[in-house]
PDB file of N, CA, C and O in Angstrom:
ATOM      1  N   MET A   1       5.575   1.720  -7.784  1.00  0.00           N
ATOM      2  CA  MET A   1       5.511   3.400  -8.241  1.00  0.00           C
ATOM      3  C   MET A   1       5.151   3.315  -9.904  1.00  0.00           C
ATOM      4  O   MET A   1       4.841   2.327 -10.570  1.00  0.00           O
ATOM      5  N   ILE A   2       5.273   4.385 -10.211  1.00  0.00           N
ATOM      6  CA  ILE A   2       5.072   4.119 -12.144  1.00  0.00           C
ATOM      7  C   ILE A   2       4.986   6.282 -11.737  1.00  0.00           C
ATOM      8  O   ILE A   2       4.333   6.887 -10.887  1.00  0.00           O
ATOM      9  N   GLY A   3       6.006   6.819 -12.856  1.00  0.00           N
ATOM     10  CA  GLY A   3       5.953   8.267 -12.743  1.00  0.00           C
ATOM     11  C   GLY A   3       6.693   8.384 -14.249  1.00  0.00           C
ATOM     12  O   GLY A   3       7.242   7.465 -14.858  1.00  0.00           O
ATOM     13  N   TYR A   4       6.532   9.930 -14.714  1.00  0.00           N
ATOM     14  CA  TYR A   4       7.007  10.267 -15.798  1.00  0.00           C
ATOM     15  C   TYR A   4       7.764  11.436 -15.594  1.00  0.00           C
ATOM     16  O   TYR A   4       7.096  12.370 -15.151  1.00  0.00           O
ATOM     17  N   THR A   5       8.904  11.654 -15.776  1.00  0.00           N
ATOM     18  CA  THR A   5       9.299  12.907 -16.030  1.00  0.00           C
ATOM     19  C   THR A   5       9.541  13.872 -17.094  1.00  0.00           C
ATOM     20  O   THR A   5       9.782  13.312 -18.163  1.00  0.00           O
ATOM     21  N   PHE A   6       9.553  15.203 -17.143  1.00  0.00           N
ATOM     22  CA  PHE A   6       8.963  16.177 -18.611  1.00  0.00           C
ATOM     23  C   PHE A   6      10.165  16.558 -18.280  1.00  0.00           C
ATOM     24  O   PHE A   6      10.441  16.523 -17.081  1.00  0.00           O
ATOM     25  N   SER A   7      11.230  17.036 -19.284  1.00  0.00           N
ATOM     26  CA  SER A   7      12.137  18.467 -19.391  1.00  0.00           C
ATOM     27  C   SER A   7      11.984  19.513 -19.916  1.00  0.00           C
ATOM     28  O   SER A   7      11.098  20.118 -20.519  1.00  0.00           O
ATOM     29  N   LYS A   8      12.664  19.608 -19.705  1.00  0.00           N
ATOM     30  CA  LYS A   8      12.593  21.539 -20.008  1.00  0.00           C
ATOM     31  C   LYS A   8      12.085  21.908 -21.740  1.00  0.00           C
ATOM     32  O   LYS A   8      11.556  22.869 -22.299  1.00  0.00           O
ATOM     33  N   LYS A   9      12.596  20.535 -22.168  1.00  0.00           N
ATOM     34  CA  LYS A   9      12.615  20.511 -23.655  1.00  0.00           C
ATOM     35  C   LYS A   9      11.882  19.651 -24.327  1.00  0.00           C
ATOM     36  O   LYS A   9      11.993  19.500 -25.544  1.00  0.00           O
ATOM     37  N   ASN A  10      10.839  18.831 -23.390  1.00  0.00           N
ATOM     38  CA  ASN A  10       9.902  18.241 -24.050  1.00  0.00           C
ATOM     39  C   ASN A  10       8.742  19.769 -23.331  1.00  0.00           C
ATOM     40  O   ASN A  10       7.916  20.120 -24.174  1.00  0.00           O
ATOM     41  N   LEU A  11       8.688  20.356 -22.350  1.00  0.00           N
ATOM     42  CA  LEU A  11       8.076  20.593 -21.551  1.00  0.00           C
ATOM     43  C   LEU A  11       7.757  22.356 -23.165  1.00  0.00           C
ATOM     44  O   LEU A  11       6.695  22.882 -23.496  1.00  0.00           O
ATOM     45  N   GLY A  12       8.999  22.611 -23.601  1.00  0.00           N
ATOM     46  CA  GLY A  12       8.567  24.240 -24.467  1.00  0.00           C
ATOM     47  C   GLY A  12       8.762  25.527 -24.165  1.00  0.00           C
ATOM     48  O   GLY A  12       7.711  25.899 -23.643  1.00  0.00           O
ATOM     49  N   ASN A  13       9.731  26.661 -24.213  1.00  0.00           N
ATOM     50  CA  ASN A  13       9.385  27.607 -23.604  1.00  0.00           C
ATOM     51  C   ASN A  13       8.384  28.323 -23.340  1.00  0.00           C
ATOM     52  O   ASN A  13       8.690  29.356 -22.744  1.00  0.00           O
ATOM     53  N   ASP A  14       6.829  28.131 -23.637  1.00  0.00           N
ATOM     54  CA  ASP A  14       6.022  29.252 -22.875  1.00  0.00           C
ATOM     55  C   ASP A  14       5.789  28.603 -21.244  1.00  0.00           C
ATOM     56  O   ASP A  14       5.030  29.147 -20.442  1.00  0.00           O
ATOM     57  N   ILE A  15       6.655  27.241 -20.901  1.00  0.00           N
ATOM     58  CA  ILE A  15       6.115  27.116 -19.679  1.00  0.00           C
ATOM     59  C   ILE A  15       7.590  27.417 -18.540  1.00  0.00           C
ATOM     60  O   ILE A  15       8.738  26.976 -18.471  1.00  0.00           O
ATOM     61  N   PRO A  16       6.870  28.279 -17.875  1.00  0.00           N
ATOM     62  CA  PRO A  16       8.883  28.545 -17.075  1.00  0.00           C
ATOM     63  C   PRO A  16       8.721  27.402 -15.974  1.00  0.00           C
ATOM     64  O   PRO A  16       8.412  27.899 -14.891  1.00  0.00           O
ATOM     65  N   LEU A  17       8.847  25.948 -15.938  1.00  0.00           N
ATOM     66  CA  LEU A  17       9.369  25.050 -15.410  1.00  0.00           C
ATOM     67  C   LEU A  17      10.330  24.183 -16.088  1.00  0.00           C
ATOM     68  O   LEU A  17      10.060  23.495 -17.072  1.00  0.00           O
ATOM     69  N   ASN A  18      11.642  24.265 -15.420  1.00  0.00           N
ATOM     70  CA  ASN A  18      12.537  22.845 -15.754  1.00  0.00           C
ATOM     71  C   ASN A  18      12.668  21.614 -16.326  1.00  0.00           C
ATOM     72  O   ASN A  18      13.321  21.123 -17.246  1.00  0.00           O
ATOM     73  N   SER A  19      11.395  21.042 -15.054  1.00  0.00           N
ATOM     74  CA  SER A  19      10.998  19.786 -15.067  1.00  0.00           C
ATOM     75  C   SER A  19       9.977  19.831 -14.100  1.00  0.00           C
ATOM     76  O   SER A  19       9.835  20.319 -12.979  1.00  0.00           O
ATOM     77  N   LEU A  20       8.854  18.709 -15.438  1.00  0.00           N
ATOM     78  CA  LEU A  20       7.707  18.353 -14.519  1.00  0.00           C
ATOM     79  C   LEU A  20       7.403  17.033 -14.154  1.00  0.00           C
ATOM     80  O   LEU A  20       7.106  16.340 -15.128  1.00  0.00           O
ATOM     81  N   ARG A  21       7.374  16.331 -12.834  1.00  0.00           N
ATOM     82  CA  ARG A  21       7.590  14.757 -12.618  1.00  0.00           C
ATOM     83  C   ARG A  21       6.076  14.948 -12.263  1.00  0.00           C
ATOM     84  O   ARG A  21       5.408  15.908 -11.877  1.00  0.00           O
ATOM     85  N   VAL A  22       5.756  13.361 -12.617  1.00  0.00           N
ATOM     86  CA  VAL A  22       3.913  13.055 -12.423  1.00  0.00           C
ATOM     87  C   VAL A  22       4.033  11.778 -12.454  1.00  0.00           C
ATOM     88  O   VAL A  22       4.448  10.983 -13.298  1.00  0.00           O
ATOM     89  N   TYR A  23       3.504  11.670 -11.151  1.00  0.00           N
ATOM     90  CA  TYR A  23       3.478  10.099 -10.692  1.00  0.00           C
ATOM     91  C   TYR A  23       2.574   9.166  -9.348  1.00  0.00           C
ATOM     92  O   TYR A  23       2.484   9.642  -8.216  1.00  0.00           O
ATOM     93  N   ALA A  24       2.101   8.111  -9.641  1.00  0.00           N
ATOM     94  CA  ALA A  24       1.546   7.963  -8.814  1.00  0.00           C
ATOM     95  C   ALA A  24       1.950   6.139  -8.029  1.00  0.00           C
ATOM     96  O   ALA A  24       2.771   5.262  -8.296  1.00  0.00           O
ATOM     97  N   GLN A  25       1.156   6.256  -7.289  1.00  0.00           N
ATOM     98  CA  GLN A  25       1.564   5.032  -6.085  1.00  0.00           C
ATOM     99  C   GLN A  25       0.369   4.267  -5.469  1.00  0.00           C
ATOM    100  O   GLN A  25      -0.694   4.801  -5.153  1.00  0.00           O
ATOM    101  N   ALA A  26       0.677   2.901  -5.328  1.00  0.00           N
ATOM    102  CA  ALA A  26      -0.752   2.580  -5.014  1.00  0.00           C
ATOM    103  C   ALA A  26       0.269   0.591  -4.168  1.00  0.00           C
ATOM    104  O   ALA A  26       1.162  -0.162  -4.558  1.00  0.00           O
ATOM    105  N   GLN A  27      -0.847   0.685  -2.712  1.00  0.00           N
ATOM    106  CA  GLN A  27       0.057  -0.387  -1.882  1.00  0.00           C
ATOM    107  C   GLN A  27      -1.641  -1.103  -1.946  1.00  0.00           C
ATOM    108  O   GLN A  27      -2.717  -0.604  -2.274  1.00  0.00           O
ATOM    109  N   ASN A  28      -1.219  -2.610  -1.420  1.00  0.00           N
ATOM    110  CA  ASN A  28      -2.117  -3.168  -1.283  1.00  0.00           C
ATOM    111  C   ASN A  28      -3.133  -3.997  -1.929  1.00  0.00           C
ATOM    112  O   ASN A  28      -3.932  -4.749  -1.370  1.00  0.00           O
ATOM    113  N   LEU A  29      -2.992  -3.748  -3.261  1.00  0.00           N
ATOM    114  CA  LEU A  29      -3.779  -4.020  -4.187  1.00  0.00           C
ATOM    115  C   LEU A  29      -4.587  -5.071  -4.397  1.00  0.00           C
ATOM    116  O   LEU A  29      -5.744  -4.663  -4.495  1.00  0.00           O
ATOM    117  N   LEU A  30      -4.485  -6.621  -4.549  1.00  0.00           N
ATOM    118  CA  LEU A  30      -4.474  -7.606  -4.329  1.00  0.00           C
ATOM    119  C   LEU A  30      -4.056  -7.901  -3.344  1.00  0.00           C
ATOM    120  O   LEU A  30      -3.266  -7.205  -2.705  1.00  0.00           O
ATOM    121  N   THR A  31      -4.560  -9.182  -2.937  1.00  0.00           N
ATOM    122  CA  THR A  31      -3.704 -10.650  -2.136  1.00  0.00           C
ATOM    123  C   THR A  31      -4.582 -12.052  -2.830  1.00  0.00           C
ATOM    124  O   THR A  31      -5.771 -12.341  -2.700  1.00  0.00           O
ATOM    125  N   TRP A  32      -3.639 -12.669  -3.496  1.00  0.00           N
ATOM    126  CA  TRP A  32      -3.307 -14.452  -3.132  1.00  0.00           C
ATOM    127  C   TRP A  32      -3.178 -15.299  -2.069  1.00  0.00           C
ATOM    128  O   TRP A  32      -2.119 -15.788  -1.676  1.00  0.00           O
ATOM    129  N   THR A  33      -4.087 -15.441  -1.682  1.00  0.00           N
ATOM    130  CA  THR A  33      -3.954 -16.720  -0.790  1.00  0.00           C
ATOM    131  C   THR A  33      -5.553 -17.265  -0.439  1.00  0.00           C
ATOM    132  O   THR A  33      -6.652 -16.740  -0.615  1.00  0.00           O
ATOM    133  N   SER A  34      -5.124 -18.579   0.143  1.00  0.00           N
ATOM    134  CA  SER A  34      -6.300 -19.620   0.127  1.00  0.00           C
ATOM    135  C   SER A  34      -6.785 -19.573   1.503  1.00  0.00           C
ATOM    136  O   SER A  34      -7.679 -20.370   1.785  1.00  0.00           O
ATOM    137  N   PHE A  35      -6.216 -18.522   2.715  1.00  0.00           N
ATOM    138  CA  PHE A  35      -6.537 -17.862   3.963  1.00  0.00           C
ATOM    139  C   PHE A  35      -7.234 -17.602   4.359  1.00  0.00           C
ATOM    140  O   PHE A  35      -7.062 -16.451   4.760  1.00  0.00           O
ATOM    141  N   LYS A  36      -8.505 -18.106   4.679  1.00  0.00           N
ATOM    142  CA  LYS A  36      -9.558 -16.911   5.021  1.00  0.00           C
ATOM    143  C   LYS A  36      -9.746 -15.899   6.662  1.00  0.00           C
ATOM    144  O   LYS A  36      -9.786 -16.079   7.879  1.00  0.00           O
ATOM    145  N   GLY A  37      -9.800 -15.028   5.851  1.00  0.00           N
ATOM    146  CA  GLY A  37      -9.026 -14.128   6.449  1.00  0.00           C
ATOM    147  C   GLY A  37      -8.281 -13.037   5.970  1.00  0.00           C
ATOM    148  O   GLY A  37      -7.835 -13.187   4.832  1.00  0.00           O
ATOM    149  N   ASP A  38      -7.893 -11.408   6.848  1.00  0.00           N
ATOM    150  CA  ASP A  38      -7.113 -11.381   5.683  1.00  0.00           C
ATOM    151  C   ASP A  38      -5.550 -11.793   6.480  1.00  0.00           C
ATOM    152  O   ASP A  38      -5.498 -12.049   7.683  1.00  0.00           O
ATOM    153  N   PRO A  39      -4.363 -11.799   5.592  1.00  0.00           N
ATOM    154  CA  PRO A  39      -3.051 -12.313   6.087  1.00  0.00           C
ATOM    155  C   PRO A  39      -2.217 -11.334   6.602  1.00  0.00           C
ATOM    156  O   PRO A  39      -0.999 -11.469   6.720  1.00  0.00           O
ATOM    157  N   GLU A  40      -2.867 -10.324   6.918  1.00  0.00           N
ATOM    158  CA  GLU A  40      -2.038  -9.486   7.066  1.00  0.00           C
ATOM    159  C   GLU A  40      -2.002  -8.716   8.264  1.00  0.00           C
ATOM    160  O   GLU A  40      -1.168  -7.955   8.755  1.00  0.00           O
ATOM    161  N   VAL A  41      -3.058  -9.092   8.580  1.00  0.00           N
ATOM    162  CA  VAL A  41      -3.662  -8.308  10.294  1.00  0.00           C
ATOM    163  C   VAL A  41      -3.156  -9.364  11.421  1.00  0.00           C
ATOM    164  O   VAL A  41      -3.461 -10.544  11.595  1.00  0.00           O
ATOM    165  N   ALA A  42      -2.237  -8.472  12.147  1.00  0.00           N
ATOM    166  CA  ALA A  42      -0.769  -8.941  13.457  1.00  0.00           C
ATOM    167  C   ALA A  42      -1.861 -10.223  14.104  1.00  0.00           C
ATOM    168  O   ALA A  42      -2.906 -10.001  14.717  1.00  0.00           O
ATOM    169  N   VAL A  43      -1.397 -11.322  13.836  1.00  0.00           N
ATOM    170  CA  VAL A  43      -1.866 -12.496  14.830  1.00  0.00           C
ATOM    171  C   VAL A  43      -0.695 -12.158  16.238  1.00  0.00           C
ATOM    172  O   VAL A  43       0.225 -11.340  16.252  1.00  0.00           O
ATOM    173  N   GLY A  44      -1.027 -12.873  17.063  1.00  0.00           N
ATOM    174  CA  GLY A  44      -0.280 -12.490  18.078  1.00  0.00           C
ATOM    175  C   GLY A  44      -0.678 -11.314  19.085  1.00  0.00           C
ATOM    176  O   GLY A  44      -0.388 -11.178  20.274  1.00  0.00           O
ATOM    177  N   SER A  45      -1.487 -10.449  18.170  1.00  0.00           N
ATOM    178  CA  SER A  45      -2.213  -9.342  19.353  1.00  0.00           C
ATOM    179  C   SER A  45      -3.049  -9.999  20.452  1.00  0.00           C
ATOM    180  O   SER A  45      -2.951 -11.092  21.009  1.00  0.00           O
ATOM    181  N   GLY A  46      -3.853  -9.037  20.575  1.00  0.00           N
ATOM    182  CA  GLY A  46      -4.982  -9.262  21.322  1.00  0.00           C
ATOM    183  C   GLY A  46      -6.489  -9.829  20.902  1.00  0.00           C
ATOM    184  O   GLY A  46      -7.638  -9.901  21.339  1.00  0.00           O
ATOM    185  N   GLU A  47      -5.632 -10.202  19.679  1.00  0.00           N
ATOM    186  CA  GLU A  47      -6.676 -10.392  18.773  1.00  0.00           C
ATOM    187  C   GLU A  47      -6.945 -12.298  19.023  1.00  0.00           C
ATOM    188  O   GLU A  47      -8.000 -12.933  19.035  1.00  0.00           O
ATOM    189  N   SER A  48      -5.301 -12.834  19.221  1.00  0.00           N
ATOM    190  CA  SER A  48      -5.564 -14.257  19.249  1.00  0.00           C
ATOM    191  C   SER A  48      -4.552 -14.731  20.600  1.00  0.00           C
ATOM    192  O   SER A  48      -3.420 -15.202  20.705  1.00  0.00           O
ATOM    193  N   GLN A  49      -5.812 -14.257  21.698  1.00  0.00           N
ATOM    194  CA  GLN A  49      -5.686 -14.884  22.789  1.00  0.00           C
ATOM    195  C   GLN A  49      -6.277 -16.127  22.621  1.00  0.00           C
ATOM    196  O   GLN A  49      -6.865 -16.571  21.634  1.00  0.00           O
ATOM    197  N   LEU A  50      -5.979 -16.808  24.054  1.00  0.00           N
ATOM    198  CA  LEU A  50      -6.358 -18.679  22.984  1.00  0.00           C
ATOM    199  C   LEU A  50      -6.909 -18.697  25.158  1.00  0.00           C
ATOM    200  O   LEU A  50      -6.360 -18.347  26.202  1.00  0.00           O
ATOM    201  N   GLN A  51      -8.314 -19.358  24.740  1.00  0.00           N
ATOM    202  CA  GLN A  51      -8.949 -20.060  25.994  1.00  0.00           C
ATOM    203  C   GLN A  51      -8.191 -21.606  26.535  1.00  0.00           C
ATOM    204  O   GLN A  51      -7.650 -22.176  25.588  1.00  0.00           O
ATOM    205  N   ALA A  52      -8.086 -22.245  27.670  1.00  0.00           N
ATOM    206  CA  ALA A  52      -7.067 -22.679  28.426  1.00  0.00           C
ATOM    207  C   ALA A  52      -7.727 -24.380  27.868  1.00  0.00           C
ATOM    208  O   ALA A  52      -8.864 -24.685  28.231  1.00  0.00           O
ATOM    209  N   GLY A  53      -7.089 -25.148  27.190  1.00  0.00           N
ATOM    210  CA  GLY A  53      -6.932 -26.451  27.016  1.00  0.00           C
ATOM    211  C   GLY A  53      -7.180 -25.786  24.899  1.00  0.00           C
ATOM    212  O   GLY A  53      -7.063 -26.711  24.096  1.00  0.00           O
ATOM    213  N   GLN A  54      -7.443 -24.508  24.337  1.00  0.00           N
ATOM    214  CA  GLN A  54      -6.716 -24.506  23.190  1.00  0.00           C
ATOM    215  C   GLN A  54      -5.259 -24.686  22.734  1.00  0.00           C
ATOM    216  O   GLN A  54      -4.308 -24.447  23.479  1.00  0.00           O
ATOM    217  N   THR A  55      -5.113 -25.201  21.238  1.00  0.00           N
ATOM    218  CA  THR A  55      -3.489 -25.290  20.700  1.00  0.00           C
ATOM    219  C   THR A  55      -3.655 -24.302  19.678  1.00  0.00           C
ATOM    220  O   THR A  55      -4.696 -24.120  19.045  1.00  0.00           O
ATOM    221  N   TYR A  56      -2.193 -23.445  19.497  1.00  0.00           N
ATOM    222  CA  TYR A  56      -2.242 -21.820  18.646  1.00  0.00           C
ATOM    223  C   TYR A  56      -1.721 -22.658  17.403  1.00  0.00           C
ATOM    224  O   TYR A  56      -0.941 -23.608  17.485  1.00  0.00           O
ATOM    225  N   VAL A  57      -2.280 -22.151  16.235  1.00  0.00           N
ATOM    226  CA  VAL A  57      -1.536 -22.855  14.934  1.00  0.00           C
ATOM    227  C   VAL A  57      -2.189 -21.386  14.239  1.00  0.00           C
ATOM    228  O   VAL A  57      -3.253 -20.783  14.100  1.00  0.00           O
ATOM    229  N   ALA A  58      -0.130 -21.263  13.791  1.00  0.00           N
ATOM    230  CA  ALA A  58       0.491 -19.728  13.350  1.00  0.00           C
ATOM    231  C   ALA A  58      -0.800 -19.542  12.174  1.00  0.00           C
ATOM    232  O   ALA A  58      -0.668 -20.582  11.528  1.00  0.00           O
ATOM    233  N   GLY A  59      -1.558 -19.054  11.769  1.00  0.00           N
ATOM    234  CA  GLY A  59      -2.315 -18.080  11.084  1.00  0.00           C
ATOM    235  C   GLY A  59      -2.768 -18.948  10.691  1.00  0.00           C
ATOM    236  O   GLY A  59      -2.452 -19.397   9.590  1.00  0.00           O
ATOM    237  N   SER A  60      -3.771 -19.548  11.548  1.00  0.00           N
ATOM    238  CA  SER A  60      -5.184 -20.923  11.355  1.00  0.00           C
ATOM    239  C   SER A  60      -6.476 -19.436  11.523  1.00  0.00           C
ATOM    240  O   SER A  60      -7.591 -19.633  11.039  1.00  0.00           O
ATOM    241  N   PHE A  61      -6.118 -17.743  12.371  1.00  0.00           N
ATOM    242  CA  PHE A  61      -7.326 -17.297  12.213  1.00  0.00           C
ATOM    243  C   PHE A  61      -6.998 -16.263  12.427  1.00  0.00           C
ATOM    244  O   PHE A  61      -5.832 -16.070  12.772  1.00  0.00           O
ATOM    245  N   ALA A  62      -7.871 -15.243  12.307  1.00  0.00           N
ATOM    246  CA  ALA A  62      -7.620 -13.732  12.906  1.00  0.00           C
ATOM    247  C   ALA A  62      -9.226 -13.345  12.768  1.00  0.00           C
ATOM    248  O   ALA A  62     -10.033 -13.496  11.851  1.00  0.00           O
ATOM    249  N   GLN A  63      -9.320 -12.770  14.114  1.00  0.00           N
ATOM    250  CA  GLN A  63     -10.276 -11.927  14.635  1.00  0.00           C
ATOM    251  C   GLN A  63     -10.268 -10.881  15.128  1.00  0.00           C
ATOM    252  O   GLN A  63      -9.387 -10.560  15.926  1.00  0.00           O
ATOM    253  N   PHE A  64     -11.416  -9.950  14.716  1.00  0.00           N
ATOM    254  CA  PHE A  64     -11.736  -8.638  15.356  1.00  0.00           C
ATOM    255  C   PHE A  64     -10.366  -7.796  14.878  1.00  0.00           C
ATOM    256  O   PHE A  64      -9.919  -6.964  15.668  1.00  0.00           O
ATOM    257  N   GLY A  65      -9.900  -7.940  13.983  1.00  0.00           N
ATOM    258  CA  GLY A  65      -8.625  -7.417  13.149  1.00  0.00           C
ATOM    259  C   GLY A  65      -9.508  -6.098  12.309  1.00  0.00           C
ATOM    260  O   GLY A  65     -10.689  -5.877  12.042  1.00  0.00           O
ATOM    261  N   TYR A  66      -7.981  -5.289  12.047  1.00  0.00           N
ATOM    262  CA  TYR A  66      -8.794  -4.292  11.009  1.00  0.00           C
ATOM    263  C   TYR A  66      -7.815  -5.260   9.477  1.00  0.00           C
ATOM    264  O   TYR A  66      -6.871  -6.023   9.683  1.00  0.00           O
ATOM    265  N   PRO A  67      -8.275  -4.996   8.341  1.00  0.00           N
ATOM    266  CA  PRO A  67      -7.465  -5.402   7.214  1.00  0.00           C
ATOM    267  C   PRO A  67      -7.121  -4.429   6.969  1.00  0.00           C
ATOM    268  O   PRO A  67      -7.572  -3.370   7.406  1.00  0.00           O
ATOM    269  N   ALA A  68      -5.749  -4.662   5.789  1.00  0.00           N
ATOM    270  CA  ALA A  68      -5.011  -3.830   6.007  1.00  0.00           C
ATOM    271  C   ALA A  68      -5.745  -2.825   4.303  1.00  0.00           C
ATOM    272  O   ALA A  68      -6.305  -3.243   3.290  1.00  0.00           O
ATOM    273  N   VAL A  69      -5.392  -1.599   4.710  1.00  0.00           N
ATOM    274  CA  VAL A  69      -6.618  -0.790   3.476  1.00  0.00           C
ATOM    275  C   VAL A  69      -5.520  -0.673   2.532  1.00  0.00           C
ATOM    276  O   VAL A  69      -4.321  -0.916   2.673  1.00  0.00           O
ATOM    277  N   ARG A  70      -6.300  -0.178   1.374  1.00  0.00           N
ATOM    278  CA  ARG A  70      -5.504  -0.052  -0.287  1.00  0.00           C
ATOM    279  C   ARG A  70      -5.277   1.168  -0.174  1.00  0.00           C
ATOM    280  O   ARG A  70      -6.198   1.816   0.324  1.00  0.00           O
ATOM    281  N   GLN A  71      -3.899   2.000  -0.611  1.00  0.00           N
ATOM    282  CA  GLN A  71      -3.873   3.241  -0.803  1.00  0.00           C
ATOM    283  C   GLN A  71      -2.977   3.460  -1.968  1.00  0.00           C
ATOM    284  O   GLN A  71      -1.985   2.817  -2.313  1.00  0.00           O
ATOM    285  N   PHE A  72      -3.692   4.799  -2.651  1.00  0.00           N
ATOM    286  CA  PHE A  72      -3.236   5.091  -3.816  1.00  0.00           C
ATOM    287  C   PHE A  72      -2.822   6.769  -3.395  1.00  0.00           C
ATOM    288  O   PHE A  72      -3.250   7.545  -2.541  1.00  0.00           O
ATOM    289  N   MET A  73      -1.982   6.845  -4.249  1.00  0.00           N
ATOM    290  CA  MET A  73      -1.259   8.219  -3.737  1.00  0.00           C
ATOM    291  C   MET A  73      -1.057   8.860  -4.942  1.00  0.00           C
ATOM    292  O   MET A  73      -0.675   7.928  -5.649  1.00  0.00           O
ATOM    293  N   PHE A  74      -1.066   9.980  -5.727  1.00  0.00           N
ATOM    294  CA  PHE A  74      -0.794  10.779  -6.895  1.00  0.00           C
ATOM    295  C   PHE A  74       0.098  11.863  -6.544  1.00  0.00           C
ATOM    296  O   PHE A  74      -0.178  12.154  -5.380  1.00  0.00           O
ATOM    297  N   GLY A  75       1.126  12.681  -7.011  1.00  0.00           N
ATOM    298  CA  GLY A  75       1.707  13.358  -7.160  1.00  0.00           C
ATOM    299  C   GLY A  75       2.137  14.211  -8.107  1.00  0.00           C
ATOM    300  O   GLY A  75       2.511  13.535  -9.065  1.00  0.00           O
ATOM    301  N   ILE A  76       2.323  15.824  -8.399  1.00  0.00           N
ATOM    302  CA  ILE A  76       3.243  15.893  -8.898  1.00  0.00           C
ATOM    303  C   ILE A  76       4.086  16.745  -8.584  1.00  0.00           C
ATOM    304  O   ILE A  76       3.631  17.838  -8.247  1.00  0.00           O
ATOM    305  N   GLN A  77       5.179  16.612  -8.580  1.00  0.00           N
ATOM    306  CA  GLN A  77       6.547  17.203  -8.396  1.00  0.00           C
ATOM    307  C   GLN A  77       7.563  18.595 -10.100  1.00  0.00           C
ATOM    308  O   GLN A  77       8.253  18.388 -11.098  1.00  0.00           O
ATOM    309  N   MET A  78       6.870  20.027  -9.269  1.00  0.00           N
ATOM    310  CA  MET A  78       7.232  20.655 -10.208  1.00  0.00           C
ATOM    311  C   MET A  78       9.428  21.049 -10.026  1.00  0.00           C
ATOM    312  O   MET A  78      10.060  20.516  -9.114  1.00  0.00           O
ATOM    313  N   GLU A  79      10.062  21.913 -10.973  1.00  0.00           N
ATOM    314  CA  GLU A  79      10.935  22.342 -10.464  1.00  0.00           C
ATOM    315  C   GLU A  79      11.302  23.474 -11.550  1.00  0.00           C
ATOM    316  O   GLU A  79      11.144  23.598 -12.764  1.00  0.00           O
ATOM    317  N   PHE A  80      11.967  24.369 -10.335  1.00  0.00           N
ATOM    318  CA  PHE A  80      11.320  25.973 -11.464  1.00  0.00           C
ATOM    319  C   PHE A  80      12.711  26.424 -11.397  1.00  0.00           C
ATOM    320  O   PHE A  80      13.048  27.471 -11.948  1.00  0.00           O
TER     321      PHE A  80
END
């Protein structure tokens, strides 16, 4: 998250605000891994059921799971 707050001194007398905060936040922008698939997909759910005779190796596969989405949020907070 990154943001900046403007005080009454910065805003001047023409604007009827005591303060103004502008901010932005982002999640899941980049992932660095050699794993083939999304490392944030839940392993151990219905997607990772083993057939008879198979051996489970933690983190070895991820099938049919939704990847984590990139999220962006922007906001303005005003104090009168």
